[in-house]
Each structure stands twice: as structure tokens, then as C-alpha cells.
KEBA-185209 format. One record per residue (C-alpha): x negated, y negated, z; residue in one letter. Coordinates in steps of 0.25 Angstrom, whole numbers, padded with zeros to 4 digits, always signed. Layout:
BEGIN
XYZa;...
//
This chain:
BEGIN
-0398-0409+0593m;-0388-0417+0584p;-0376-0410+0578t;-0375-0411+0563p;-0364-0422+0565s;-0373-0430+0573t;-0386-0428+0566r;-0394-0441+0564p;-0392-0447+0550t;-0407-0445+0547r;-0406-0430+0548f;-0394-0429+0538r;-0396-0426+0524r;-0393-0437+0514p;-0380-0435+0506v;-0381-0436+0490l;-0368-0436+0482l;-0370-0432+0467i;-0360-0437+0457v;-0361-0429+0445g;-0368-0416+0450c;-0371-0409+0437g;-0384-0402+0433d;-0393-0413+0438v;-0385-0415+0451g;-0386-0401+0455l;-0401-0402+0453r;-0401-0413+0463v;-0393-0405+0472v;-0403-0394+0472r;-0415-0404+0474l;-0408-0410+0486l;-0404-0397+0493a;-0406-0398+0508g;-0410-0412+0508r;-0397-0419+0504w;-0383-0416+0505r;-0377-0417+0491v;-0363-0420+0487l;-0358-0418+0473a;-0346-0425+0467l;-0339-0416+0456t;-0326-0419+0449s;-0324-0404+0447t;-0321-0396+0460a;-0325-0383+0452a;-0340-0388+0453r;-0339-0388+0468a;-0345-0374+0470p;-0357-0377+0461e;-0360-0389+0468l;-0359-0383+0482r;-0368-0371+0477a;-0378-0381+0473a;-0378-0388+0486g;-0369-0400+0484a;-0356-0403+0491v;-0346-0405+0480p;-0336-0417+0481l;-0325-0417+0471v;-0322-0431+0464g;-0321-0437+0451d;-0328-0449+0446l;-0317-0452+0437d;-0307-0452+0449t;-0311-0462+0459p;-0301-0457+0469a;-0309-0444+0471t;-0322-0451+0475l;-0317-0457+0488g;-0324-0447+0496r;-0338-0450+0490l;-0339-0463+0499a;-0349-0461+0510g;-0353-0447+0507l;-0367-0448+0502a;-0380-0456+0504d;-0384-0455+0489a;-0377-0452+0476v;-0382-0446+0463l;-0373-0450+0452h;-0374-0441+0440l;-0360-0441+0434a;-0359-0447+0420p;-0349-0457+0416p;-0336-0454+0410a;-0336-0452+0395r;-0330-0465+0391d;-0330-0480+0395g;-0341-0490+0396d;-0341-0489+0411t;-0344-0478+0421d;-0332-0477+0429e;-0336-0464+0436r;-0348-0472+0442t;-0339-0483+0446r;-0330-0474+0454h;-0342-0467+0461l;-0348-0480+0465l;-0335-0485+0470d;-0333-0473+0478a;-0347-0473+0484l;-0346-0488+0488s;-0335-0486+0498r;-0345-0482+0508q;-0360-0486+0509g;-0366-0473+0512r;-0373-0471+0498v;-0387-0477+0498r;-0393-0470+0485r;-0386-0468+0471l;-0393-0462+0459v;-0386-0463+0446y;-0389-0454+0434g;-0388-0463+0421s;-0393-0460+0407t;-0404-0466+0399t;-0393-0468+0388g;-0390-0482+0394v;-0402-0487+0386y;-0397-0484+0373g;-0407-0483+0361d;-0421-0488+0365a;-0428-0485+0352g;-0437-0475+0358g;-0443-0486+0368a;-0449-0482+0381r;-0443-0490+0393f;-0440-0491+0408d;-0428-0493+0416e;-0428-0508+0414t;-0423-0507+0399r;-0409-0512+0397a;-0398-0502+0395v;-0392-0502+0381n;-0381-0491+0381p;-0377-0487+0367a;-0366-0477+0371t;-0353-0478+0380d;-0359-0467+0389r;-0372-0475+0391a;-0364-0488+0394r;-0356-0480+0405r;-0370-0476+0411r;-0374-0491+0411v;-0362-0494+0418d;-0364-0484+0428a;-0378-0488+0431e;-0374-0502+0433a;-0363-0498+0443r;-0373-0489+0450v;-0384-0500+0452r;-0373-0510+0456w;-0368-0501+0466f;-0382-0499+0472g;-0384-0514+0473r;-0370-0517+0479r;-0370-0505+0489a;-0385-0505+0492g;-0387-0491+0486v;-0400-0487+0480r;-0395-0484+0466a;-0404-0477+0455t;-0400-0475+0441v;-0407-0463+0434l;-0406-0465+0419r;-0407-0451+0414i;-0411-0446+0400p;-0408-0432+0394g;-0408-0421+0405i;-0413-0407+0402y;-0416-0394+0409a;-0416-0380+0405g;-0406-0376+0416d;-0396-0388+0413r;-0384-0385+0404p;-0388-0391+0390g;-0401-0396+0396g;-0411-0389+0387h;-0413-0392+0373p;-0414-0377+0369r;-0398-0377+0367e;-0399-0388+0357r;-0411-0382+0350l;-0404-0369+0349a;-0393-0376+0341k;-0404-0383+0332a;-0398-0396+0335t;-0406-0407+0327p;-0414-0418+0332v;-0418-0431+0325l;-0430-0432+0316v;-0442-0439+0322a;-0440-0452+0316e;-0426-0453+0321d;-0428-0447+0334d;-0426-0453+0348v;-0434-0452+0361f;-0426-0445+0372t;-0429-0444+0387n;-0427-0432+0396h;-0426-0427+0411i;-0426-0413+0416h;-0414-0411+0425a;-0422-0407+0437d;-0430-0420+0436d;-0418-0428+0434l;-0412-0421+0447a;-0426-0425+0454r;-0425-0439+0449a;-0411-0440+0455c;-0416-0436+0468v;-0428-0445+0467a;-0419-0457+0464a;-0410-0454+0476l;-0423-0455+0485h;-0431-0465+0478r;-0423-0473+0468g;-0424-0488+0469l;-0411-0496+0471p;-0403-0499+0458q;-0415-0493+0450r;-0414-0486+0436i;-0424-0474+0433v;-0426-0466+0421h;-0424-0452+0425a;-0433-0447+0413s;-0445-0438+0411d;-0458-0442+0404h;-0454-0435+0390t;-0457-0444+0378d;-0450-0437+0366l;-0440-0439+0355r;-0428-0430+0355m;-0433-0421+0344g;-0446-0419+0351e;-0439-0415+0363y;-0431-0404+0356f;-0443-0400+0348d;-0451-0398+0361l;-0439-0390+0367a;-0438-0382+0355a;-0453-0378+0355d;-0452-0375+0370l;-0440-0366+0368c;-0445-0359+0356g;-0434-0364+0347l;-0434-0371+0334p;-0435-0386+0334r;-0422-0394+0331p;-0420-0399+0317p;-0422-0414+0314r;-0412-0423+0308i;-0412-0438+0304t;-0403-0448+0312r;-0395-0449+0300a;-0392-0434+0299e;-0389-0434+0314a;-0379-0445+0313e;-0371-0437+0303r;-0371-0424+0311t;-0373-0427+0326m;-0363-0432+0336s;-0362-0446+0341p;-0366-0441+0355m;-0379-0435+0349q;-0382-0447+0341m;-0381-0456+0353s;-0393-0448+0359f;-0401-0449+0346w;-0399-0464+0345s;-0406-0467+0358e;-0421-0467+0359s;-0429-0471+0372r;-0440-0467+0381r;-0439-0469+0396l;-0449-0474+0406d;-0448-0465+0418n;-0458-0472+0427r;-0447-0476+0438r;-0443-0461+0439l;-0458-0458+0442v;-0462-0470+0450a;-0450-0474+0458e;-0443-0460+0460l;-0456-0453+0460r;-0451-0442+0452l;-0461-0432+0447v;-0454-0425+0435l;-0454-0410+0436r;-0452-0410+0420y;-0460-0423+0416p;-0457-0420+0401t;-0447-0411+0394v;-0458-0401+0390r;-0459-0397+0405e;-0444-0397+0407g;-0441-0389+0394l;-0451-0379+0398v;-0445-0378+0412a;
//
């Protein structure tokens, strides 16, 4: 009988490093319990007990400080990168620092990066798949485009199977700020129908399952829309949520009124309209959504 130190490689659990282990990352940890050994990078030592209680081994390191990332090389077979870029700049230096650290040894064979559908900018409500060219309209979207390019180049150069998940709005009743009831309770307005935009959604549980599916079945250097099947404008989404929660529907305002009263951040979301084709998620990652539309997710 081999001892743990001499156990053949085929009997060892694969090791996953999660970078940016927030709400979705913790859901991934729970999904992989007993099947993977999960490491979680955190820049805050105070989070170590929470990560350990969830079943992950905490590693303290800061993506903004490359000198703290040296220990990452050679630790994991796969990496799930969910950390956002910094708040300024046109490039994602955090992703650059991470990939530099991972490249020092060649153990990593799979990499999944959680990006955003904001890289497309405004599509005028068109429906499209992942072959559409990016057209970022904000600095934060441009940082994501930079990160995607770095991840895919790293995959090609290092022979790593890298998958980019482009993620729309995440929601879940047990996610902080993840249910529209809080916004509905404040009677925050939405746009009138003629000015409204199409939005896309994914339940946090389904996003975690998409991350796991990408780790197992993601194609090399492939982009996948991690979106459900919902086809609603933003106002219709909040109307549906209000009806399901037994709350008043939100008031409607024109775009001109919104520009006078809403923040630039809010207006950036109200200025982009698109509908995502998610056939790669279903066909390539073979993910059967637990919450195929927001109706099922909001009820849950």
C-alpha cells in the first residue's frame, strides 16, 4: 500500500487555485468539495478563517504587489481567475502580474478567466455570439479586453487550455446586493420602454457551475458567453421581479431625465443594449442551466 507521499499521481486530487475567491468563488469551492484540493488567493489575511471554513486553503498575496505572488508558481494544476482589474488605467496589471507568476513553472494546464460582456459596448439590442468584435466604451471594459488578450496569449504560449467566460449581470437571492428587491424597495426608476435596453443575466449558482464546466470541458483559448436564456429589457426584468415579490413596479423615466439625475456609472449600464447567444455554453461546456431564465432564479 503506497504511503500518501508515494501515492501514484493518478490517485491524487487535482489542485485548483482560485484568484478572487468572493461569492462565486466560494460557490465553486462547495461544488468541488472532495474532488479537488482548492487553494484561494486573498489579499486580506482576515479572510483566511472564512476561506478555510468553506473548504479552501488560504494563500495571502496581493495582485498589485508582484513580490507576494512568487509562491504561486508550481502549486496548482488549474487556475480560476475571478479577480477584477484595478480601478484605473487602460491595462490590467493584476492579470499581468498573475500570469508572470504562473509562468515561472509549467504545472498549470487549465485557466478560466471571468471577464464581462461589457467588452462589447453597445450593440443596439442585437443578438450575437462570441465571434462579435469587442468595442469597449469604458475604461473598465478596456481593462477587461486587455486581460482577455493576456490570458489567451498565455494559453497559446504556455500550452495552457485557457477559457474566457464573458459574464453579464449576476444575481441570486443569497448574494449580497444580488436580488432586485432592494432596488425595488427604494423605487429606483428604470427607463421608459422606448428608451430601454436589453440586458443579460446569470444566476450565481449557474455561473459557478459554468466555471467548473469550463475547467473540465473548455476548449483552448475559447470565449464563452456565461449567460442564461432570458430575453428581456431592463425595465421588464424589474417589472417581473416586482410582480414576483409583491412590490410596486418601478417608476419609468426618459433617457433625458435619467441623464439629468443618474450617476455616470448608472448611465453607462443604461447606454448598452445587447442579447447574447449562449449556444457555446450549452453545446461545448454541456451545461444544463438550473435557472434557465430569471423567472426561475428569482422565484428560487
